[in-house]
Every structure is written in C-alpha cells, then in structure tokens.
C-alpha positions as CSV (number, residue, x, y, z in Angstrom):
1,X,96.3,84.1,122.6
2,X,98.7,85.7,120.3
3,X,99.3,88.4,117.9
4,X,103.0,89.2,118.1
5,X,105.1,91.4,115.9
6,X,108.8,91.3,115.9
7,X,110.7,92.9,113.1
8,X,110.9,90.2,110.5
9,X,113.3,87.8,109.0
10,X,115.7,88.0,106.4
11,X,116.7,89.3,103.2
12,X,120.3,90.2,102.4
13,X,122.0,88.4,105.3
14,X,119.8,85.5,106.1
15,X,116.3,84.5,105.0
16,X,113.0,85.8,103.6
17,X,110.1,83.9,105.1
18,X,106.5,83.2,105.9
19,X,104.1,83.9,108.7
20,X,102.0,80.8,109.4
21,X,100.1,81.6,112.6
22,X,99.1,78.4,114.5
23,X,99.1,76.9,118.0
24,X,96.5,74.5,118.9
25,X,94.8,71.4,120.5
26,X,91.7,69.8,121.8
27,X,89.7,66.7,122.5
28,X,86.1,65.4,122.3
29,X,83.7,67.0,124.7
30,X,80.0,67.2,125.5
31,X,79.8,70.1,123.1
32,X,80.6,68.2,119.9
33,X,82.7,65.6,118.2
34,X,86.2,67.1,118.2
35,X,88.6,64.2,117.6
36,X,90.4,62.9,120.6
37,X,94.0,63.8,121.4
38,X,96.2,61.1,119.9
39,X,98.4,59.5,122.6
40,X,101.5,59.7,120.4
41,X,103.9,62.1,122.2
42,X,104.0,64.3,125.2
43,X,105.1,67.9,124.8
44,X,108.9,68.0,124.8
45,X,111.0,70.2,127.0
46,X,112.7,72.9,124.9
47,X,116.4,73.2,125.1
48,X,117.8,76.2,126.8
49,X,118.8,77.7,123.5
50,X,115.2,78.3,122.5
51,X,114.5,80.5,125.5
52,X,111.2,78.9,126.0
53,X,110.5,75.7,128.0
54,X,107.3,73.8,127.7
55,X,105.4,74.3,131.0
56,X,105.3,71.2,133.2
57,X,102.3,70.2,135.3
58,X,102.8,70.1,139.0
59,X,103.4,67.0,141.0
60,X,100.4,64.8,141.5
61,X,100.0,61.1,142.1
62,X,101.3,59.4,139.0
63,X,98.5,58.1,136.8
64,X,95.8,59.8,138.9
65,X,92.9,61.7,137.3
66,X,94.3,64.9,138.7
67,X,97.7,64.3,137.1
68,X,96.1,63.5,133.8
69,X,94.0,66.6,133.9
70,X,96.9,68.9,134.7
71,X,99.1,67.3,132.1
72,X,96.4,67.9,129.6
73,X,95.9,71.5,130.8
74,X,99.6,72.2,130.3
75,X,99.4,70.9,126.7
76,X,96.3,73.0,126.1
77,X,98.2,76.1,127.3
78,X,101.0,75.3,124.9
79,X,98.7,74.8,122.0
80,X,96.8,78.0,122.8
81,X,100.2,79.8,123.1
82,X,98.9,81.4,126.3
83,X,102.2,82.4,127.7
84,X,103.2,84.5,124.7
85,X,100.6,87.2,125.2
86,X,100.2,86.9,129.0
87,X,103.9,87.1,129.8
88,X,105.7,90.5,129.6
89,X,109.4,90.6,128.9
90,X,111.1,90.2,132.3
91,X,107.8,89.5,134.0
92,X,106.5,86.5,135.8
93,X,105.0,83.7,133.7
94,X,101.3,84.4,132.8
95,X,101.3,87.6,134.9
96,X,100.2,89.8,132.0
97,X,101.3,93.3,131.2
98,X,102.4,92.8,127.7
99,X,101.6,95.8,125.5
100,X,99.5,94.9,122.5
101,X,99.3,97.8,120.1
102,X,96.0,98.0,118.2
103,X,94.5,100.4,115.7
104,X,92.8,102.2,118.5
105,X,95.6,102.3,121.1
106,X,97.6,100.0,123.4
107,X,96.0,97.2,125.3
108,X,97.8,95.4,128.1
109,X,97.4,91.6,128.5
110,X,95.8,90.4,131.8
111,X,97.3,88.5,134.7
112,X,96.0,84.9,134.4
113,X,98.0,83.5,137.4
114,X,95.9,82.3,140.4
115,X,96.6,85.5,142.3
116,X,93.2,86.3,143.9
117,X,93.6,90.1,143.8
118,X,95.2,90.7,140.4
119,X,94.8,87.4,138.6
120,X,92.1,84.8,138.1
121,X,92.4,83.2,141.5
122,X,88.9,84.3,142.4
123,X,87.4,83.1,139.1
124,X,85.1,80.1,139.2
125,X,85.1,77.9,136.1
126,X,82.0,79.6,134.9
127,X,83.7,83.0,135.2
128,X,86.7,81.6,133.3
129,X,84.5,80.1,130.6
130,X,82.6,83.4,130.0
131,X,85.9,85.2,129.6
132,X,87.6,82.8,127.3
133,X,84.8,81.7,125.0
134,X,82.4,84.6,125.3
135,X,84.6,87.6,125.9
136,X,82.9,88.7,129.1
137,X,85.0,89.6,132.2
138,X,84.1,88.6,135.8
139,X,82.7,92.1,136.3
140,X,80.4,91.7,133.3
141,X,82.2,94.1,130.9
142,X,83.4,93.0,127.5
143,X,87.0,92.1,126.7
144,X,88.7,93.8,123.9
145,X,88.9,91.3,121.0
146,X,92.7,91.4,121.2
147,X,91.7,88.3,123.2
148,X,90.6,86.0,120.4
149,X,87.4,84.8,122.0
150,X,85.7,84.5,118.6
151,X,88.1,81.6,117.9
152,X,88.0,80.2,121.5
153,X,84.2,79.9,121.1
154,X,85.0,76.6,119.4
155,X,87.1,75.1,122.2
156,X,85.6,72.1,123.9
157,X,84.4,71.9,127.5
158,X,87.0,69.2,128.3
159,X,89.9,71.3,127.0
160,X,88.7,74.4,128.8
161,X,88.3,72.5,132.1
162,X,91.8,71.2,131.7
163,X,93.2,74.7,131.0
164,X,91.4,76.2,134.0
165,X,92.7,73.5,136.3
166,X,96.3,74.0,135.0
167,X,96.2,77.8,135.4
168,X,94.6,77.5,138.9
169,X,96.8,74.7,140.3
170,X,100.1,74.7,138.3
171,X,101.0,78.3,137.9
172,X,102.6,80.3,140.7
173,X,100.4,83.3,141.8
174,X,102.0,86.6,140.8
175,X,100.7,89.8,142.5
176,X,101.2,91.9,139.3
177,X,98.5,94.5,139.0
178,X,96.8,95.0,135.6
179,X,97.2,98.1,133.5
180,X,94.4,100.0,132.0
181,X,94.3,100.2,128.2
182,X,96.0,103.3,126.8
183,X,93.0,104.2,124.5
184,X,91.6,107.7,124.2
185,X,88.0,108.6,124.9
186,X,85.5,107.9,123.4
187,X,87.1,104.7,122.1
188,X,88.0,103.8,125.6
189,X,84.4,103.3,126.6
190,X,83.7,99.5,127.0
191,X,80.0,99.4,126.5
192,X,80.2,99.6,122.7
193,X,82.3,96.4,122.9
194,X,79.2,94.5,124.0
195,X,77.5,95.6,120.7
196,X,80.6,94.4,118.8
197,X,80.5,91.1,120.6
198,X,76.8,90.7,119.9
199,X,77.3,91.4,116.2
200,X,80.5,89.5,115.5
201,X,81.1,86.8,118.1
202,X,79.9,83.3,117.1
203,X,77.9,80.9,119.1
204,X,79.9,78.7,121.5
205,X,80.1,75.4,119.6
206,X,82.8,73.0,118.2
207,X,83.5,73.4,114.5
208,X,81.2,71.1,112.5
209,X,82.6,68.0,110.8
210,X,84.5,68.4,107.5
211,X,82.1,67.8,104.5
212,X,84.3,64.9,103.3
213,X,83.9,63.0,106.6
214,X,87.7,63.0,107.0
215,X,88.4,62.5,110.7
216,X,92.0,64.0,110.4
217,X,90.6,67.1,108.7
218,X,88.0,67.3,111.5
219,X,90.8,67.4,114.0
220,X,92.7,69.9,112.0
221,X,89.7,72.2,111.7
222,X,89.1,72.1,115.4
223,X,92.7,73.0,116.1
224,X,93.0,75.7,113.4
225,X,89.6,77.4,114.1
226,X,89.7,77.0,117.9
227,X,92.7,77.1,120.2
228,X,95.1,77.9,117.3
229,X,93.1,81.1,116.5
230,X,94.9,81.1,113.2
231,X,92.3,83.5,111.7
232,X,93.1,86.1,114.2
233,X,96.2,87.0,112.2
234,X,95.7,85.2,108.9
235,X,92.2,86.4,108.0
236,X,91.7,90.0,106.8
237,X,89.7,92.4,108.9
238,X,86.7,94.5,108.1
239,X,85.9,98.1,108.9
240,X,85.0,97.2,112.5
241,X,88.2,95.3,112.9
242,X,86.3,92.0,112.8
243,X,87.6,89.0,111.0
244,X,85.9,88.8,107.6
245,X,85.4,85.1,108.0
246,X,85.7,82.7,110.9
247,X,85.7,79.5,108.9
248,X,85.6,78.3,105.3
249,X,81.8,78.3,105.5
250,X,82.0,82.1,105.6
251,X,83.7,82.4,102.3
252,X,87.1,82.7,100.6
253,X,88.4,85.4,103.0
254,X,89.1,82.8,105.6
255,X,92.9,82.5,106.2
256,X,93.4,84.5,103.0
257,X,96.0,86.7,104.7
258,X,95.9,89.6,107.1
259,X,97.9,92.5,108.4
260,X,99.5,92.3,111.9
261,X,101.3,95.5,112.8
262,X,104.2,96.0,110.3
263,X,103.9,92.5,108.9
264,X,101.6,90.5,106.7
265,X,100.3,87.2,108.1
266,X,100.3,85.3,104.9
267,X,97.6,83.5,103.0
268,X,97.3,79.9,104.3
269,X,95.0,78.7,101.5
270,X,95.9,76.7,98.4
271,X,97.1,79.6,96.3
272,X,100.3,78.6,94.4
273,X,102.1,82.0,94.5
274,X,100.8,83.7,97.6
275,X,99.7,80.7,99.7
276,X,100.5,77.1,100.6
277,X,99.7,75.7,97.2
278,X,103.2,74.5,96.6
279,X,103.7,73.2,100.1
280,X,103.2,69.5,101.0
281,X,101.7,68.4,104.3
282,X,105.3,67.4,105.3
283,X,106.5,70.9,104.5
284,X,103.9,72.4,106.8
285,X,104.7,69.9,109.6
286,X,108.4,70.6,109.3
287,X,107.8,74.4,109.4
288,X,105.7,74.2,112.6
289,X,108.1,71.8,114.3
290,X,111.4,73.5,113.4
291,X,110.6,77.0,112.2
292,X,112.0,76.3,108.7
293,X,111.6,74.1,105.6
294,X,112.7,74.0,102.0
295,X,110.4,77.0,101.2
296,X,110.6,79.3,104.2
297,X,112.0,80.2,107.6
298,X,109.9,81.7,110.4
299,X,110.2,85.4,111.2
300,X,108.5,88.0,113.3
301,X,105.3,86.8,115.0
302,X,105.7,83.3,113.7
303,X,109.1,82.9,115.3
304,X,107.4,83.3,118.7
305,X,104.6,80.9,117.8
306,X,107.1,78.2,116.8
307,X,109.4,78.8,119.8
308,X,106.7,78.8,122.5
309,X,104.1,76.6,121.0
310,X,104.1,74.6,117.8
311,X,107.5,72.9,118.3
312,X,106.0,71.2,121.4
313,X,102.9,69.8,119.7
314,X,102.6,66.1,119.1
315,X,103.1,64.8,115.6
316,X,99.5,63.8,115.1
317,X,98.3,67.3,115.9
318,X,100.8,68.8,113.5
319,X,99.8,66.4,110.8
320,X,96.1,67.2,111.4
321,X,96.7,71.0,111.0
322,X,98.7,70.4,107.8
323,X,96.1,68.1,106.4
324,X,93.3,70.5,107.1
325,X,95.1,73.5,105.7
326,X,95.7,71.6,102.5
327,X,91.9,71.2,102.1
328,X,91.5,74.9,101.7
329,X,91.1,75.8,98.0
330,X,92.9,78.7,96.3
331,X,91.2,81.9,95.4
332,X,89.5,82.2,92.0
333,X,92.4,84.4,90.8
334,X,95.2,82.0,91.6
335,X,97.9,81.4,89.0
336,X,100.8,78.9,89.0
337,X,104.4,79.9,89.6
338,X,106.9,79.3,86.8
339,X,110.6,80.0,87.4
340,X,112.2,82.4,84.9
341,X,116.0,82.2,84.7
342,X,116.5,85.5,82.8
343,X,117.4,87.7,85.8
344,X,119.7,85.0,87.2
345,X,121.5,84.9,83.9
346,X,121.8,88.6,83.8
347,X,123.3,88.8,87.3
348,X,125.7,86.0,86.6
349,X,126.9,88.0,83.6
350,X,127.4,91.2,85.6
351,X,124.5,92.9,83.9
352,X,122.9,95.2,86.5
353,X,120.9,97.6,84.5
354,X,117.6,96.9,86.2
355,X,116.9,99.3,89.1
356,X,117.8,97.4,92.3
357,X,119.9,94.8,90.6
358,X,123.3,96.2,91.8
359,X,122.0,96.7,95.4
360,X,120.6,93.2,95.4
361,X,124.0,91.8,94.4
362,X,125.8,93.9,97.0
363,X,123.5,93.2,99.9
364,X,121.4,90.0,99.2
365,X,122.9,87.7,96.7
366,X,125.5,86.2,99.0
367,X,122.7,84.3,100.9
368,X,119.8,84.3,98.4
369,X,122.0,83.8,95.3
370,X,121.8,85.4,91.9
371,X,119.2,82.7,91.1
372,X,117.0,83.8,93.9
373,X,116.8,80.2,95.1
374,X,118.8,80.6,98.4
375,X,120.0,77.6,100.3
376,X,117.6,74.9,101.4
377,X,116.9,74.9,105.1
378,X,119.2,77.9,105.7
379,X,118.4,80.9,103.5
380,X,115.0,80.6,101.8
381,X,114.4,81.2,98.2
382,X,113.0,84.5,97.1
383,X,111.8,83.1,93.8
384,X,108.2,82.0,94.3
385,X,108.2,83.0,97.9
386,X,104.7,83.7,99.2
387,X,106.0,86.6,101.4
388,X,107.7,88.2,98.4
389,X,104.7,87.7,96.2
390,X,102.1,88.9,98.7
391,X,99.9,91.8,97.5
392,X,101.2,93.9,100.4
393,X,105.0,94.3,100.5
394,X,105.3,95.5,104.0
395,X,106.8,92.3,105.4
396,X,109.6,92.4,102.9
397,X,110.3,96.0,103.7
398,X,110.3,95.3,107.4
399,X,112.6,92.3,107.0
400,X,115.2,94.5,105.1
401,X,115.0,97.3,107.6
402,X,114.8,95.3,110.8
403,X,116.5,92.0,110.3
404,X,115.6,89.0,112.4
405,X,116.8,85.6,113.6
406,X,115.4,82.2,112.6
407,X,114.2,80.6,115.8
408,X,116.2,77.8,117.4
409,X,114.0,74.8,118.3
410,X,114.6,71.4,119.9
411,X,114.9,69.7,116.5
412,X,116.6,72.6,114.7
413,X,118.8,74.3,117.2
414,X,120.9,76.4,114.8
415,X,120.3,80.1,114.6
416,X,120.6,82.1,111.4
417,X,120.4,85.9,111.7
418,X,119.9,88.5,109.1
419,X,121.2,92.0,110.2
420,X,119.2,95.2,109.8
421,X,120.0,97.1,106.7
422,X,118.2,100.3,107.9
423,X,121.5,102.1,108.5
424,X,123.0,101.4,105.1
425,X,120.1,101.5,102.6
426,X,118.0,104.6,101.8
427,X,114.3,104.5,101.3
428,X,114.9,104.6,97.6
429,X,117.5,101.8,97.8
430,X,115.0,99.6,99.7
431,X,112.2,100.4,97.3
432,X,114.4,99.4,94.4
433,X,115.5,96.1,96.0
434,X,111.9,95.2,96.9
435,X,110.6,96.1,93.4
436,X,113.5,94.1,91.9
437,X,112.9,90.9,93.8
438,X,109.1,91.1,93.4
439,X,109.5,91.2,89.7
440,X,112.4,88.7,89.1
441,X,112.7,84.9,88.7
442,X,109.0,84.5,87.8
443,X,107.7,86.7,90.6
444,X,105.0,89.1,89.4
445,X,104.1,91.3,92.4
446,X,103.7,95.1,92.1
447,X,106.6,97.4,93.0
448,X,106.7,100.0,95.7
449,X,108.1,103.5,96.0
450,X,110.4,105.3,98.5
451,X,107.4,107.0,100.2
452,X,106.0,103.6,101.1
453,X,109.3,102.6,102.6
454,X,109.6,105.8,104.6
455,X,106.2,105.2,106.1
456,X,107.0,101.7,107.1
457,X,110.4,102.8,108.5
458,X,108.7,105.3,110.7
459,X,106.5,102.6,112.3
460,X,109.0,99.7,112.7
461,X,108.4,97.6,115.7
462,X,111.5,96.7,117.7
463,X,112.2,93.3,119.3
464,X,110.0,92.7,122.3
465,X,107.2,94.9,121.0
466,X,103.9,93.3,120.2
467,X,101.0,94.4,118.0
468,X,97.6,93.1,117.4
469,X,95.8,93.1,114.0
C-alpha cells in the first residue's frame, strides 16, 4: 500500500543510496500453497526515535483464536505497509487523506478505519476482499490502481481474513471524510478504470511454486509478489501506466527498475552494476532490517518502507525475501563492475581538471572520499553504486538538491543526514557533479546537462509529499 516519495538521500553530506521497495507477509490458505509464517519472532515495537511503532493487536483472551487472528492481522498490516499510504501527516492512523500524486492528477488515500460512514465499518469481508484483491469498491466502481490490487490478487484468504479482522476490531474508528481525486475530466471518469482492470489485473491466485522446488524461494515469491507489492515501484510502467510484468514469468521487466515521482526505484534483479548482483542475502536482510548496509543506505520512499514496515518483519521472512530476490537473473546486457583508481589518484594529487571534480571535492568528498568508497555503514560508496549507475540519473539529482536522512530503526538508531545543496549549487554545478560521479571509479553511466537538472529542480517533492508511479 505504498508509493512514497520523499526527497532522497545523500550525496555531499551523507549518503547516496538505493530504493528497495518491500514490505510483506502471508501464510498457507485454501487458495494455494504459500509457505506458513515461521514462528520465529513477533513484530518488535519501534523505539520512539523512529517515529513509527508497530501496531499492537487489542486485548483478547491470551492464546485464544481471536487473539491469534488479531495478532496475525497486525503483522499482515505491517507487512503490507498499510499505514504509510492510509495515514496522512497529522491525521488519525489509517484514516486516509494522504495525497498521492500520479501522472493524471492527485488521488487521496481512503479511510480504512472501522468508521461506518467514512471508513470500512460497513464493509463485509466480501466487500473488503473485492476492494483489496480485485480493485472494486463497495459501490461497484473501480479503484484507481494507486491501490496495488494487481499485487494483492496474490494474497491468501487466511491473510486477508486476518487483516480484515484487525482493521475492523483493532483500529479506532475515525470520522474522517474521504476526498475526491483531483483529476480533470475526462480522466476523472471512473468507468474506463473497469476496462483497465479487465485488461491488466491478474486472476486472484497465490503465486505458483518456484521452478526449483525451493520452499524458501516460494515464501519469498509470495511476499514479494503479494503483500509486498514490490513491482508497484520497482517494475517499469507501460503506456497505460500498467506494470510491464507482474512476475518473472512475464519476462525480464519484472523488478527491473521503475520511476516513482522524482526518484528511481532501482533494479532488484541480479545485475552487477545497476541491480543486486553484488549484494549477498545477508546484505539484503540487513538493509531491510536497519535501512543500511555496506553498499547503501535507504532514502526517499524506501526510508518510509523500512521505518514503518520491514524493520518489524521476522527474520525468516526477511531471509525469504532476500533468497527470492537472489534467484532473479540479470538482464542480458549486464556487465561486471571493476573499480578504477585513476580518479581517486587524481583527486589525491589535487588534479581537478575534469568538469565537476573541484565541486565534488568541495561538497562531497568529506563523506564519500576521493576514492568514492565512502564509509561502511555510514556514508555509502558512490563507486559501483546502483543508484549512481542507473540509466536514469534523477535520483542522484534529487538527492543532491533535496538531501535526506537515513532512517533510524530499532537495530540501527543512529541518524545520518545529508543537507540540501539546492541553495549553493547551480543547475550546471549539479550536472557537472552528477556526470563526474557517474563516470568515475569504474562507473560508466551517461552524463546529464543543466536543462535536465532544472527540470528536476522544478518538480522536487518536499518531505511529507507522496507520489505514485
């Protein structure tokens, strides 16, 4: 339930990072053989510093079926990252009203508290199921696909029943009225959405077993393709704004990277330079749990995913996600990354003849070093960084102009903040720096010009703003 965009993390003063969009869970149901939730760890309560506490199920007789159902529903809500899109800044939890800026206008998230007038209090389970998995509202009209029901079509009955029970019985009703979408006619007409749904929404069914028969990969596939709705951000979109692939069976577009507002949601496949090819399973688990690892630190949308969702997942689910992502092959055009020390040697010697080199030294090198290798776990490397090497440079530009803060989590409570450089760097300065880092230390991504920076600068999203693909 998420497609957030904060201005991104970190170049000169803190860290240049990745966008790994996950948040998930599930268990076996009558629909299919989704692996069971491992009984390894209950969701933790986030420290106050994170600004997001894991929702707690209400009081019920300890050990009762009701208590177990509501506890499971609370976990499903965390894994689906429901609160992130259904809670507006300063609003009641799950009461909706969050603006989600799309290519056709602004959509406001719905109230999913049990208020009978403005929320889902009058929804039966059947009404809820049709909305979540099929994109059909109680009144029969079609939801905008900002609600990722193409992914939720893979969620099991058991998980959906638990989520319904949690929202109906654990959340305080909030009489917050919904807002109509700010979309101009004729795009505001809803009936064409039914056609879109008929063409692009998949059948309601659990993802089929992994071809290898690997049970952990099966669990990971269920989490990534279902509640996690990773493809909503990390899969590129077609002309009708549909995801070009909903699973690996649909081809190499799946999780190959997408655009979310002013950021790029990176390639999660096995590509060495632009994807997760150089990450181990442990690296992925650490990133999802702490918001940082030896390669990257979370920024933008991913900061919110980590803060509100993935840090609370149990270790077995994090491992399943990581294991599944590592089964995704690279693109046919993948190439290895080889570090080149030439630029580092030039900078160490005070040679700054390359465009952008002097600006890099003055604004970036204190944290990311002349070597471009940064500091492990604090300021990520720019050399070989998937964000830096992505075909689209907008995340790097947004990071420089906007700044950001690495999220604080229960297991990594320290903040690191990169300030905005928008006030001190011209469009040409930013273009020179971006081109410099994308062509140094073994990076081989194309450069950009000042006009591209100016365009991105004019559309920067400020903290608290949200944008859908």
